[in-house]
N, C-alpha and C positions, 0 to 999 in steps of 0.2 A: 268484213267484206262486202256487205252487204248493199253499202252506198256505191258500191262501184259494179254491181251486177244487175244485167237489165230485168227486172220482172221480180226483185227483190226489196222491201219494204221494212222498215221496222215493225212494223205494223200486216204488211200483205204478203203473201207470194203468189205470182199472175199467172196460170198456165191457160191456155188456150188449147183448142182444138180446131181441127181442118174437116169436115164430116158431112157427109150427104144427109140433110134432114128434109128434102123435100124432091129431090131424084129421085131414079132409078132404084138405087140401093140405098133408100130412105127406110125402110124396113128395118133395116140392120142398124144403120147408123143415128135414128131415134133412140133407140135399148140401149146403144153402147152410150152416148152422150147423157141419157138419165142414168146408166149406170154410173158414170163420172161425177157426174153429181151429186149424186147418192152418196157415193163414196166421199168425195171431198167436204160435203156437209157433216157425216161421221166423222171425221178427222178434225175439222175447225169444234165442234161438239165434244172433244176432247183436247179443245185447248190449241187448235191448229199445230205447227211445225214450229218448235222451237217459241211459241208462242206467236206466233203469225197466220195469220185466218190465209186461207188458200181461197182465191178469186178466182173463179172458174167462167172462162171467157168460150162460146163454143162459134164457132162461125160457118157458116153453110160455104160447102164447095160444092155444091150440087152434082157432083162427082163429074166436073166439067174441068180440064185442064185450066181455064182462061178465070172463071170462077175462082180456082183454089190461088192461082198467085194473087189476084184480089182480095182475097181474104186472108193471107199470110202477110202482106203489105200491110193491112189492118190490124195486127196481132203483131207483128213487131214492130212496127213504127207508131201505132196510135196508141194501142194497149199495151207496149210494153213489156210483155211476154217474158219467162224466165225459158218455158220449154212449151212443145206439144205434146199432150200426153196421146193422144192418137190422132195422125194423119191416114184420114178415111181414103182408101181405094190405090188400084196402082197406078194408072193414069194422068191421076191428081199428084199423087208425089210425084211421079215423074218429071212434072211442071214445075216442082217446087224445089227439087234436089238441088241442085246448084244454089238457091237461094239459103237452105237450110244452113249447107256447107260457108257458105260467105257471110250469113249473119251468125253461125255457130249458135245454131238453134236446137237444143237436143231435141230427138223426134223421137217418139212409136210411131213404126209404121206398119199398118194393116192393109197389109195387101200381100201378094207374092211373085213378084218378082225379081231375080237377082240383078236386073237392069238398073235397079237404085243403087247398092253398090259395087258398080263397075262405071268409075274405078270405085275404091273403096272410101267408105263414107265415113269422118269421123263422130259423126252428130246422130246419125240414122240408126235407127234399130227397131230391128225387127222382133216380134216373138214367136214365129214358125217358120218353118222352113220357106224355100221357094214353091211355086210349081214346076219348077225344072227337076228341084231334087222329090218333091211328092211324085212326080211322074215318073221318075227311073226309078223309085220308093215299089209304088205300085206294079209296074211290070215286071221288076225282081220278082214280087211277091206271087203275082201270076204266074211265073215260067217256074219259081223253083220250090213253092208251095200245092197251086191247084194240077202243076203238071197236063196242062194240055196238050192231046195228041194234036193238034195241030193249031199254032197259035197264027192268030192272026189279029191285029190291031188295028182298031178305028179311033178316031181323037176329035170328038166335039169341042169346038173351044170357043170361047167368046173373042171376036175378030180385035181385040188389040191387044198391048204388051198382057193383062193381065191371063187372057187367053195363052199367047202365043208363049210365053214361059212352060208354061205346060206341054206344048207342042213341041218348043225345043229337047224336054225332058224325052219323052215317046221317042223323040227321034235319035236319041243319042244313045237308049235303051235299045234300041231296034238294031243297032250297028255292032 
């Protein structure tokens, strides 16, 4: 089936990432990308995947939606990737979510909003809960475990979907 699968040949499996390597979250993105590169080198040194070498391509998204769209187009249409090992950032992944579904690109999403999965997404996966769920859990912990005499909540959040997900969770918990 390799001949029919984008990103897979007899000799290679091509994996991409959409990551911030030069923008505001690049301090995290550079480490994540270097880690992926090191791991794929390790896998390749062990013989690859069924004898196929992993080819890793990191595209800069600079934590900007428009750049993320351009990066995805390059990865899918020019580089012909099988999957994205990580899509870095909430706002950038929201910008490409519909295209990931349309082009059936399996993607690990590193961000914290439930909006990426609304509606349900068959090809986007997250390794941790949304900011919405995390905030509800934090509020629950404060109230049930710390048992404050007077509970007053404040939420400092990033003014985009990344932060607003947590804000929605705190508002829900307050209800």
